[in-house]
C-alpha positions as CSV (number, residue, x, y, z in Angstrom):
1,M,-23.6,-11.6,13.2
2,S,-21.3,-14.2,11.6
3,A,-22.0,-17.9,11.7
4,A,-18.4,-18.6,12.5
5,P,-17.1,-22.3,12.5
6,K,-17.0,-23.7,16.0
7,E,-13.4,-24.8,15.2
8,T,-12.2,-21.1,15.1
9,A,-14.8,-19.1,17.0
10,G,-13.3,-17.5,20.2
11,Q,-9.7,-18.2,19.2
12,T,-7.0,-15.4,19.5
13,V,-4.7,-14.9,16.5
14,R,-1.5,-13.0,17.3
15,V,0.1,-11.1,14.4
16,A,3.6,-9.6,14.3
17,H,3.5,-6.2,12.6
18,I,7.0,-5.3,11.3
19,D,7.5,-1.8,10.1
20,P,9.5,1.4,10.9
21,F,8.5,3.0,14.2
22,S,11.7,5.0,14.5
23,G,13.8,6.9,11.9
24,P,12.6,9.0,8.9
25,F,9.5,7.0,8.2
26,A,8.4,6.5,11.8
27,N,5.2,8.6,11.4
28,V,4.0,6.4,8.6
29,G,4.8,3.2,10.5
30,Q,3.1,4.3,13.7
31,N,0.0,5.4,11.8
32,Q,-0.2,2.0,10.2
33,L,0.3,0.0,13.3
34,K,-2.6,1.9,14.8
35,S,-4.6,1.2,11.6
36,W,-4.1,-2.6,11.9
37,Q,-5.0,-2.5,15.6
38,F,-8.0,-0.3,14.9
39,A,-9.3,-2.5,12.0
40,A,-8.9,-5.6,14.3
41,E,-10.8,-3.9,17.1
42,K,-13.7,-3.0,14.8
43,L,-13.8,-6.5,13.1
44,N,-12.9,-8.8,16.0
45,G,-15.1,-11.6,17.4
46,N,-18.5,-12.1,15.8
47,K,-17.8,-9.3,13.3
48,N,-15.5,-11.5,11.3
49,A,-16.2,-14.7,9.4
50,A,-14.0,-16.8,11.6
51,G,-15.2,-15.3,15.0
52,V,-11.5,-14.9,16.0
53,T,-9.8,-12.1,17.9
54,F,-6.8,-10.6,16.2
55,E,-4.0,-9.0,18.3
56,F,-1.4,-7.0,16.4
57,V,2.0,-6.4,18.1
58,G,4.6,-4.0,16.6
59,F,8.2,-4.8,15.9
60,D,10.4,-1.9,14.8
61,N,12.5,-2.6,11.8
62,K,13.8,1.1,11.5
63,G,13.0,0.9,7.8
64,S,16.0,-1.4,7.2
65,P,16.0,-4.9,5.6
66,Q,18.7,-6.1,8.1
67,E,16.7,-4.8,11.0
68,S,13.6,-6.5,9.5
69,L,15.4,-9.9,9.9
70,N,16.1,-9.1,13.5
71,A,12.5,-8.2,14.1
72,L,11.2,-11.3,12.3
73,K,13.5,-13.5,14.5
74,A,12.2,-11.9,17.6
75,A,8.6,-12.5,16.4
76,L,9.4,-16.1,15.6
77,D,11.0,-16.6,19.0
78,Q,7.8,-15.4,20.6
79,G,5.7,-17.9,18.6
80,F,4.0,-15.6,16.1
81,R,2.7,-17.5,13.1
82,Y,1.4,-14.5,11.1
83,V,3.4,-11.5,10.0
84,T,2.4,-8.2,8.4
85,Q,4.7,-5.6,6.8
86,G,4.4,-3.0,4.1
87,N,6.9,-0.1,4.1
88,G,9.7,-0.8,1.8
89,S,10.2,-3.5,-0.8
90,G,13.8,-4.1,0.3
91,A,12.5,-5.0,3.8
92,A,9.7,-7.1,2.2
93,A,12.2,-9.1,0.1
94,A,14.3,-9.8,3.2
95,I,11.3,-11.0,5.2
96,L,10.0,-13.1,2.4
97,D,13.3,-14.9,1.9
98,A,13.6,-15.5,5.7
99,V,10.0,-16.8,5.9
100,N,10.6,-19.2,3.0
101,K,13.7,-20.6,4.8
102,H,12.0,-20.8,8.2
103,N,9.1,-22.7,6.8
104,E,11.2,-25.1,4.9
105,R,13.3,-25.9,8.0
106,N,10.5,-25.9,10.5
107,P,7.5,-28.0,9.4
108,G,4.6,-27.6,11.8
109,K,5.7,-24.0,12.7
110,E,5.0,-22.4,9.3
111,V,4.5,-18.6,9.1
112,V,2.3,-16.7,6.7
113,Y,3.4,-13.2,5.5
114,I,0.7,-10.6,4.7
115,N,2.3,-7.8,2.6
116,Y,0.0,-4.8,2.7
117,A,2.0,-2.1,0.9
118,A,5.4,-3.3,-0.5
119,V,4.7,-3.0,-4.2
120,D,7.7,-4.5,-6.0
121,P,6.1,-6.6,-8.8
122,A,8.9,-9.2,-8.4
123,L,7.3,-10.3,-5.1
124,T,4.4,-11.9,-7.0
125,N,6.4,-12.8,-10.1
126,E,9.9,-14.3,-10.1
127,R,10.1,-14.2,-6.3
128,C,6.5,-15.3,-5.6
129,S,5.9,-17.6,-2.7
130,F,3.1,-19.7,-1.3
131,W,3.6,-18.0,2.1
132,H,3.2,-14.4,0.8
133,F,0.0,-12.6,0.0
134,R,-0.1,-9.0,-1.2
135,L,-3.1,-6.7,-0.5
136,D,-2.0,-3.5,-2.3
137,A,-1.9,-3.2,-6.0
138,D,1.7,-3.5,-7.2
139,T,3.7,-0.9,-9.0
140,S,2.9,-2.2,-12.5
141,M,-0.8,-2.3,-11.7
142,K,-1.0,1.2,-10.4
143,M,1.0,2.5,-13.4
144,E,-1.3,0.7,-15.8
145,A,-4.2,2.6,-14.1
146,L,-2.3,5.9,-13.9
147,T,-1.2,6.0,-17.5
148,S,-4.7,5.0,-18.6
149,F,-5.8,8.2,-16.9
150,M,-2.9,10.4,-18.1
151,K,-3.3,9.5,-21.7
152,D,-6.5,11.6,-21.8
153,E,-4.7,14.6,-20.2
154,A,-4.0,16.4,-23.5
155,K,-2.0,19.2,-22.0
156,I,0.7,16.9,-20.8
157,K,3.7,16.9,-23.2
158,N,6.9,16.9,-21.0
159,V,7.1,14.7,-18.0
160,Y,9.7,14.7,-15.2
161,L,10.2,11.5,-13.2
162,I,11.5,11.8,-9.7
163,N,11.7,8.7,-7.5
164,Q,13.5,7.1,-4.6
165,N,16.5,5.1,-5.5
166,Y,15.5,1.6,-4.7
167,A,13.4,-1.1,-6.3
168,H,10.0,0.7,-6.0
169,G,11.2,4.0,-7.3
170,Q,13.2,2.4,-10.1
171,Q,10.1,0.4,-11.2
172,V,7.8,3.5,-11.1
173,A,10.1,5.0,-13.7
174,K,10.4,1.9,-15.7
175,Y,6.7,1.1,-15.9
176,F,5.7,4.7,-16.5
177,K,8.0,4.9,-19.5
178,E,6.6,1.6,-20.9
179,G,3.0,2.6,-20.3
180,I,3.1,6.1,-21.6
181,A,5.0,5.0,-24.7
182,R,2.1,2.6,-25.6
183,K,-0.7,5.1,-24.8
184,R,0.8,8.5,-25.5
185,P,3.9,8.2,-27.6
186,D,4.0,11.9,-28.1
187,V,4.8,12.5,-24.4
188,K,8.5,13.2,-23.8
189,I,10.4,12.2,-20.7
190,V,12.5,15.4,-19.9
191,G,14.0,14.1,-16.7
192,D,14.5,10.8,-14.9
193,E,15.8,11.4,-11.4
194,L,16.6,8.9,-8.7
195,H,17.5,10.2,-5.2
196,P,18.6,8.5,-2.0
197,L,15.8,6.9,0.1
198,G,15.0,8.9,3.2
199,Q,18.2,11.0,3.2
200,V,17.4,14.2,1.3
201,K,16.7,17.1,3.6
202,D,16.0,19.7,0.9
203,F,14.5,19.0,-2.5
204,A,15.1,22.5,-3.8
205,P,18.0,21.5,-6.1
206,Y,15.8,18.8,-7.6
207,V,12.9,21.2,-8.1
208,A,15.3,23.6,-9.9
209,K,16.2,20.8,-12.3
210,I,12.5,20.1,-12.9
211,K,12.0,23.8,-13.8
212,A,15.1,23.9,-16.0
213,A,14.0,20.9,-17.9
214,G,10.7,22.6,-19.0
215,A,8.5,19.9,-17.5
216,D,4.8,20.4,-17.6
217,A,4.0,17.4,-15.3
218,I,5.8,15.3,-12.6
219,V,5.3,11.6,-11.9
220,T,6.6,10.2,-8.6
221,G,6.3,7.1,-6.4
222,N,7.8,8.9,-3.4
223,W,6.3,8.3,0.0
224,G,6.7,9.4,3.6
225,T,9.2,12.2,4.3
226,D,10.6,12.1,0.7
227,M,7.1,13.0,-0.6
228,T,6.4,15.6,2.0
229,L,9.7,17.4,1.5
230,L,9.3,17.2,-2.3
231,V,5.9,19.0,-2.0
232,K,7.4,21.6,0.3
233,A,10.2,22.4,-2.2
234,L,7.6,22.7,-5.0
235,N,5.6,25.1,-2.9
236,D,8.7,27.1,-1.9
237,A,9.6,27.4,-5.6
238,G,6.1,28.3,-6.7
239,L,6.1,25.5,-9.2
240,N,2.5,24.4,-9.6
241,I,2.4,21.9,-12.5
242,P,0.4,18.7,-12.4
243,L,1.8,16.1,-10.0
244,Y,0.9,12.5,-10.4
245,A,1.6,10.4,-7.3
246,Y,1.3,7.1,-5.6
247,Y,1.4,8.2,-2.0
248,A,0.2,11.8,-1.7
249,G,-2.2,11.0,1.1
250,V,0.3,9.4,3.5
251,S,1.1,10.9,6.9
252,G,2.6,14.4,6.7
253,T,2.0,15.0,3.0
254,P,-1.6,16.4,3.1
255,T,-0.4,19.1,5.5
256,A,2.4,20.1,3.1
257,L,-0.1,20.1,0.2
258,A,-2.5,22.4,2.0
259,Q,0.3,24.9,2.5
260,G,0.5,25.3,-1.3
261,K,-2.2,27.2,-3.3
262,D,-4.5,24.9,-5.3
263,M,-1.8,22.3,-6.0
264,N,-2.7,20.1,-8.9
265,V,-2.2,16.7,-7.5
266,S,-3.6,13.3,-8.7
267,Q,-3.2,10.1,-6.8
268,V,-3.6,6.5,-7.9
269,A,-4.5,4.1,-5.1
270,I,-6.9,1.4,-4.0
271,S,-8.8,4.0,-2.0
272,H,-9.6,7.7,-1.7
273,S,-10.8,10.1,1.0
274,N,-14.5,9.9,0.6
275,F,-16.0,6.5,0.8
276,T,-19.5,6.3,2.2
277,G,-21.2,3.9,4.7
278,E,-19.0,1.6,6.9
279,L,-15.7,2.8,5.4
280,R,-16.6,6.5,6.1
281,D,-17.6,5.6,9.6
282,L,-14.3,3.9,10.1
283,R,-12.4,7.0,9.0
284,N,-14.4,9.3,11.2
285,E,-14.1,7.1,14.2
286,F,-10.3,6.7,13.8
287,K,-10.0,10.5,13.4
288,K,-12.0,11.0,16.6
289,K,-10.0,8.5,18.5
290,F,-6.4,9.4,17.4
291,N,-6.8,12.8,15.7
292,D,-5.1,11.1,12.8
293,D,-6.2,9.7,9.4
294,Y,-7.1,6.1,8.6
295,Y,-5.8,5.8,5.0
296,T,-4.4,2.3,4.9
297,F,-7.5,0.4,4.0
298,Q,-5.4,-2.7,3.3
299,T,-5.7,-3.3,7.0
300,Y,-9.5,-3.6,6.6
301,L,-9.0,-5.9,3.7
302,G,-6.4,-7.9,5.5
303,I,-8.7,-8.7,8.4
304,K,-11.5,-9.7,5.9
305,M,-9.1,-12.0,4.0
306,L,-7.5,-13.7,7.0
307,S,-10.8,-14.3,8.7
308,G,-12.4,-15.5,5.5
309,G,-9.5,-17.9,5.0
310,M,-9.8,-19.2,8.6
311,A,-13.5,-19.7,8.2
312,A,-13.1,-21.6,5.0
313,A,-10.3,-23.7,6.5
314,K,-12.2,-24.1,9.8
315,S,-8.8,-23.6,11.3
316,T,-6.2,-20.9,12.2
317,D,-3.3,-23.1,11.2
318,P,-1.3,-21.0,8.7
319,V,-0.8,-23.8,6.2
320,K,-4.5,-24.5,6.0
321,V,-5.4,-20.8,6.0
322,A,-2.9,-20.1,3.2
323,R,-4.5,-22.8,1.1
324,A,-8.0,-21.4,1.8
325,M,-6.9,-17.8,0.9
326,E,-5.8,-18.8,-2.6
327,G,-8.5,-17.7,-5.0
328,L,-10.6,-16.3,-2.1
329,S,-13.1,-13.6,-3.0
330,F,-14.5,-11.2,-0.4
331,K,-16.1,-7.8,-0.2
332,G,-13.5,-5.2,-1.2
333,L,-13.6,-1.4,-1.1
334,G,-15.2,-0.6,-4.4
335,S,-16.2,-4.1,-5.6
336,E,-15.5,-7.7,-4.8
337,A,-11.8,-8.4,-4.4
338,T,-10.1,-11.7,-5.3
339,M,-6.8,-13.1,-4.1
340,R,-5.4,-14.4,-7.4
341,K,-4.4,-18.0,-6.8
342,S,-1.6,-18.0,-9.4
343,D,0.6,-15.4,-7.6
344,H,-1.2,-14.2,-4.4
345,Q,-1.8,-10.7,-5.8
346,L,-5.1,-9.2,-4.8
347,Q,-7.2,-8.1,-7.8
348,Q,-9.4,-5.1,-6.9
349,T,-10.7,-1.7,-8.0
350,L,-8.3,1.3,-8.3
351,Y,-9.1,5.0,-8.1
352,I,-7.7,8.2,-9.4
353,S,-8.4,11.0,-7.0
354,K,-7.6,14.7,-7.0
355,W,-6.5,17.0,-4.2
356,T,-9.6,19.2,-3.7
357,K,-11.2,21.4,-1.1
358,A,-13.8,19.5,1.0
359,T,-17.4,19.8,-0.2
360,A,-20.7,18.6,0.9
361,K,-20.4,15.7,-1.5
362,D,-16.7,14.9,-0.6
363,P,-16.5,16.2,3.0
364,Y,-13.4,14.5,4.5
365,S,-10.6,16.7,5.9
366,E,-7.2,15.1,5.5
367,E,-5.0,16.0,8.5
368,N,-7.6,18.6,9.4
369,T,-6.7,20.7,6.4
370,G,-10.1,21.1,4.9
371,W,-8.9,19.4,1.7
372,N,-9.1,15.8,0.5
373,F,-8.5,13.4,-2.3
374,A,-11.9,13.2,-4.2
375,P,-12.4,10.4,-6.7
376,V,-12.4,11.4,-10.3
377,R,-12.1,8.0,-12.0
378,T,-12.9,4.4,-11.0
379,L,-10.9,1.7,-12.7
380,E,-12.4,-1.8,-12.5
381,P,-10.0,-4.6,-11.6
382,Y,-9.5,-5.8,-15.2
383,V,-8.1,-2.4,-16.2
384,S,-5.1,-2.6,-13.9
385,S,-4.7,-6.4,-13.8
386,T,-1.3,-7.4,-15.1
387,P,0.0,-10.9,-16.0
388,T,2.3,-12.9,-13.8
389,S,5.3,-15.1,-14.4
390,C,5.0,-16.7,-11.0
391,Q,5.7,-20.5,-10.9
392,M,4.2,-21.2,-7.5
393,T,5.6,-24.0,-5.5
394,R,3.1,-25.3,-2.9
395,P,3.9,-27.5,0.1
396,G,3.3,-31.1,-0.4
397,A,3.1,-30.6,-4.2
């Protein structure tokens, strides 16, 4: 179906996918490796603009920045020129620094890093790099969208923040406080908790503190096992106050949500459970193949962007492709998406969705629970777009 350039058609592009496949976040990493491979399978060959075949190979970083460097070295030794990673901004920062150094020292062997889910704003601001492209909305963008939604939730008066104690969690708290102060200065922050990443086995003590603080809403950027165990503790304590989250739909958490009774959960993300057309077909096919959920739509966007860049460059050479992806617009999930040239941050539609029983209109069943995240508000790209301080240095400039 594509009129792929003859220079790229038929080529195979190998991509090293670095993420946790063991340890507390293994279930998330394994789902997302399958998601990249599945998206490639569906969009390979004449179904992408460049006519190339993508092959994704997993490298286990155990969720650790240091292990990420070992994984990257192994990938470089095997000749990979494209790298993807998403879980953990600490790992992302380590990979980005190593890619920058590698590319500076090895002209002709440059590597491009596609970050699909590490959302530290610094990566596209003071730490921005020509070699780094981010597909997910960063923490500040999601919080701009979430607080724009929450300002209209009149019943919210006392908010408790609970987050993982690393860059992402700290920034969720920071940007929430800034955003809500601008939009709803009457809202009080009655708790601001940071807990160890991936180490808490029982969140009951934290939930007791939320209760004691008199909170009427919770905001969290938690993901993976930290989100799942937080939900379980809320259920066990019978505390059903509105929960505003970044990653409530990630592996393991929907099952915990369904074990509660009508939990009031809102999620901000680039996607939701109930797309129609091609995206719904992809979800249904992934479910049928793996009995698992395809929720990381950045993998779909990543294939679109990479192949679009290769088609425009008429090459799979990473330097030429990186140049071509700067400013590239392509079909996104809800509208056209654009890779902003100034900082390599994708600009796209965001959604607020609510945890809801499946209906004829919104039928998807997350983790076979009979529930899903149904969209309740669509925020066009300009709503969540935030400025950048990036001073991009380009090769040969």
